[in-house]
C-alpha positions as CSV (number, residue, x, y, z in Angstrom):
1,M,66.0,92.5,117.9
2,M,64.9,91.6,114.4
3,S,64.6,87.8,113.9
4,D,66.0,88.1,110.4
5,R,68.8,90.6,111.3
6,K,71.9,90.0,109.2
7,V,75.5,90.9,109.8
8,L,77.4,91.8,106.7
9,F,81.2,91.6,106.5
10,F,83.0,93.3,103.7
11,D,86.6,93.0,102.5
12,V,88.1,96.2,101.2
13,D,90.5,95.9,98.3
14,G,88.8,94.4,95.3
15,T,85.4,94.2,97.2
16,L,84.3,97.5,98.6
17,V,87.1,99.5,97.1
18,S,88.2,99.6,93.4
19,E,91.9,98.8,93.5
20,S,92.5,100.9,90.4
21,K,90.9,104.0,91.9
22,N,91.2,103.4,95.6
23,E,87.7,104.5,96.2
24,I,84.3,103.0,97.0
25,P,81.5,103.2,94.4
26,E,78.5,105.3,95.3
27,S,76.3,102.3,94.6
28,S,78.1,100.4,97.4
29,K,77.7,103.3,99.9
30,K,73.9,103.5,99.1
31,A,73.6,99.7,99.5
32,L,75.3,99.8,102.9
33,T,73.1,102.7,104.0
34,K,69.9,100.8,103.0
35,A,71.1,97.7,104.8
36,M,71.6,99.6,108.0
37,E,68.2,101.3,107.6
38,K,66.7,97.9,107.5
39,G,68.3,97.0,110.8
40,H,71.2,94.9,109.5
41,L,74.7,95.3,110.9
42,V,77.6,96.4,108.6
43,F,81.3,95.7,109.3
44,V,84.3,96.3,107.2
45,N,86.6,93.3,107.6
46,S,90.0,94.1,106.1
47,G,93.6,93.0,106.0
48,R,94.6,96.6,106.1
49,P,95.6,98.1,109.5
50,R,93.3,100.8,110.9
51,C,95.6,103.7,109.8
52,E,94.9,102.7,106.2
53,L,91.2,102.6,106.7
54,K,90.7,106.1,108.0
55,F,89.3,107.3,104.7
56,L,86.6,104.6,104.9
57,E,85.9,105.3,108.6
58,E,85.2,108.9,107.6
59,G,83.1,108.2,104.5
60,V,81.4,104.8,104.6
61,P,78.3,103.8,106.5
62,A,79.3,101.0,108.9
63,D,78.8,99.9,112.5
64,G,82.5,99.0,112.8
65,F,85.9,98.1,111.3
66,L,87.7,94.8,111.8
67,C,91.3,95.7,110.9
68,G,94.5,94.0,110.2
69,C,93.1,90.5,109.7
70,G,91.4,90.6,113.1
71,T,94.1,92.2,115.1
72,E,92.0,95.3,115.9
73,I,88.2,95.7,116.3
74,V,86.6,99.1,116.3
75,V,82.9,99.6,116.9
76,H,81.3,103.0,116.3
77,G,84.8,104.6,116.6
78,E,85.7,102.9,119.8
79,R,88.6,100.4,119.9
80,R,87.3,97.2,121.5
81,F,90.2,94.8,120.9
82,H,93.8,95.2,119.8
83,R,96.4,92.4,119.4
84,F,99.9,93.7,118.7
85,I,103.3,91.9,118.5
86,P,105.4,92.6,121.6
87,V,108.5,94.8,121.0
88,E,111.0,92.1,121.7
89,R,109.3,89.6,119.4
90,G,109.1,92.3,116.8
91,R,112.8,92.7,116.9
92,E,113.3,88.9,116.5
93,I,111.0,88.9,113.5
94,R,112.8,91.7,111.8
95,Q,116.1,90.0,112.2
96,L,114.7,86.7,111.0
97,I,113.4,88.5,107.8
98,L,116.9,89.9,107.1
99,D,118.7,86.6,108.0
100,C,116.5,84.8,105.5
101,G,117.3,87.1,102.7
102,M,113.8,88.7,102.6
103,D,112.3,92.1,103.1
104,A,109.0,93.2,104.5
105,W,106.7,96.1,105.5
106,L,105.3,96.1,109.0
107,E,101.7,97.2,109.6
108,G,100.6,98.8,112.9
109,S,97.4,100.5,114.0
110,D,98.8,103.9,113.5
111,R,101.7,103.5,111.0
112,V,103.4,101.3,108.4
113,C,107.1,100.7,108.6
114,F,109.6,100.2,105.8
115,R,113.4,99.9,105.8
116,K,115.1,103.1,105.0
117,D,117.5,101.5,102.6
118,I,115.5,99.6,99.9
119,S,118.4,99.4,97.4
120,G,118.6,95.9,96.1
121,V,115.2,94.8,97.5
122,S,112.5,93.4,95.4
123,S,110.6,95.6,93.0
124,R,107.4,94.6,94.8
125,I,108.6,96.2,98.0
126,A,109.7,99.3,96.1
127,Q,106.3,99.6,94.4
128,V,104.4,99.1,97.7
129,K,106.6,101.8,99.4
130,A,106.0,104.2,96.5
131,N,102.3,103.6,96.6
132,M,102.2,104.2,100.3
133,Q,104.2,107.4,100.0
134,R,101.7,108.6,97.4
135,K,98.6,107.7,99.4
136,Y,99.6,107.6,103.0
137,G,102.9,109.4,103.3
138,D,102.1,110.7,106.8
139,L,101.7,107.2,108.1
140,M,105.1,105.9,107.0
141,A,107.8,105.2,109.5
142,S,111.1,103.4,109.7
143,W,111.4,99.8,110.9
144,E,114.9,100.6,112.2
145,D,113.2,102.1,115.3
146,P,114.1,99.5,117.9
147,D,110.8,100.0,119.7
148,C,108.7,99.8,116.6
149,V,105.4,98.1,117.4
150,F,103.3,96.4,114.7
151,D,100.3,94.1,114.5
152,K,101.2,92.1,111.3
153,F,103.6,92.2,108.4
154,C,103.9,91.3,104.7
155,A,107.2,89.6,103.7
156,V,108.6,89.3,100.2
157,S,111.1,86.6,99.0
158,N,113.3,86.1,96.0
159,G,115.1,83.2,94.5
160,D,117.8,83.2,97.2
161,S,115.6,83.5,100.2
162,D,115.6,80.8,102.9
163,L,111.9,80.1,103.1
164,E,112.3,76.9,105.2
165,R,114.1,78.9,107.9
166,F,111.5,81.7,107.6
167,F,108.5,79.4,108.1
168,A,110.3,77.6,111.0
169,G,111.0,80.8,112.8
170,L,107.3,81.9,112.9
171,P,105.5,79.2,114.9
172,D,103.3,82.0,116.4
173,M,102.1,83.4,113.1
174,D,99.6,82.3,110.4
175,I,101.4,82.7,107.1
176,M,99.2,83.3,104.0
177,D,100.8,82.8,100.6
178,R,99.6,85.8,98.6
179,G,101.4,84.7,95.4
180,D,104.5,86.0,93.6
181,G,106.7,85.4,96.7
182,M,104.6,87.5,99.1
183,Y,103.6,86.2,102.5
184,E,101.0,87.9,104.8
185,C,101.9,87.1,108.4
186,V,99.4,87.5,111.3
187,P,99.5,86.4,114.9
188,S,98.0,82.9,114.9
189,D,95.2,83.8,117.3
190,C,93.8,86.4,115.0
191,T,92.0,86.1,111.7
192,K,89.2,87.8,109.9
193,A,87.0,84.9,111.2
194,T,88.0,85.5,114.9
195,A,86.9,89.1,114.5
196,M,83.6,88.0,113.0
197,D,83.0,85.6,115.8
198,W,83.6,88.4,118.3
199,V,80.9,90.5,116.5
200,L,78.4,87.7,116.5
201,K,78.9,87.1,120.3
202,E,78.8,90.8,121.0
203,Y,75.4,91.2,119.4
204,G,74.1,87.8,120.4
205,L,73.5,86.7,116.8
206,P,73.7,83.2,115.3
207,L,76.3,82.2,112.7
208,E,73.5,81.8,110.1
209,S,73.1,85.6,110.1
210,A,76.6,86.2,108.8
211,Y,77.2,87.2,105.2
212,V,80.7,87.7,103.8
213,F,81.8,89.6,100.7
214,G,85.4,89.0,99.4
215,D,87.7,88.4,96.5
216,S,91.2,87.3,97.7
217,T,93.1,84.6,99.5
218,N,93.1,86.5,102.7
219,D,89.3,86.2,102.7
220,I,89.6,82.4,103.0
221,S,89.0,82.4,106.8
222,M,85.8,84.5,106.3
223,F,84.6,82.1,103.7
224,A,85.4,79.0,105.8
225,F,83.6,80.5,108.8
226,A,80.4,82.0,107.4
227,P,77.6,80.0,105.7
228,N,76.6,82.9,103.3
229,R,79.5,83.7,101.0
230,I,79.6,86.2,98.1
231,A,82.7,86.4,95.8
232,M,83.3,89.4,93.6
233,G,83.3,89.0,89.8
234,V,87.1,88.9,89.9
235,H,88.2,86.7,92.7
236,A,91.0,84.2,93.7
237,P,90.3,80.7,92.4
238,E,90.9,79.4,96.0
239,L,87.5,80.8,96.9
240,E,85.6,78.6,94.5
241,K,85.7,75.5,96.8
242,F,83.3,77.4,99.1
243,H,80.7,77.5,96.3
244,P,80.0,81.2,96.8
245,F,77.4,83.3,95.1
246,I,79.3,85.1,92.3
247,T,78.5,88.8,91.9
248,K,79.7,91.5,89.5
249,T,83.0,93.4,89.9
250,V,83.5,96.4,92.1
251,E,83.4,98.7,89.2
252,E,80.1,97.1,87.9
253,G,78.4,97.7,91.3
254,G,78.9,94.1,92.4
255,V,78.2,94.8,96.2
256,A,74.9,96.4,95.6
257,W,73.8,93.9,92.9
258,A,74.5,91.0,95.2
259,M,72.6,92.5,98.1
260,E,69.6,93.1,95.9
261,Q,69.7,89.6,94.4
262,L,69.9,88.0,97.9
263,G,67.1,90.1,99.2
264,I,69.2,91.9,101.8
265,I,68.1,95.3,100.6
């Protein structure tokens, strides 16, 4: 094993993938390929469930995919870990969301569930559903299915929502405030950092070998865990407290530029 072998962890939206184009720049693909050729490990570490990462699994050089904020770990196409919310608990969560005057979409390994009737729900939910229909229409399902299984969910509130009741009803979930009334909710024993820890132990590598690339608040656990942090040119201000190396934007080739500047490739 290389003494200087590194493990590179990449967020997707706003880091590897341009949010405006939903594609990865060629410069990033080439940089990841070079890193693997030098013997480094490459893992995509995303809040997206696996079903929304298939286009990357098929076209991006990587050793594995850490999906749904650590709820699923895939190495060379093989699922090695999966944490899903039990059916009965899922039913309780859906009822809680409705009782609190909120709405949500539910993210599973193989599908994303929305309510059939979105009349009167927030414009954000409607926009997300429309985007999903356009990009991943074959993955969409109805959360009215009583046996719907999901790994995590994103809830949206409005001025009349009972957030106190909502938070109190989810003691088993980590709730990340994504701004504008949106909350990303993940089982409390799973984070992007727990998935990274699994990878380091699996390959017998020290924490010092871990490099993280991210841009948003759901990357905070990665930035808090790893000693080597790279923030994209456009990033959430909450990442500043970790004193990251600041690179260029996705569209400006920020991933490749940072890897060159840091001597990774």
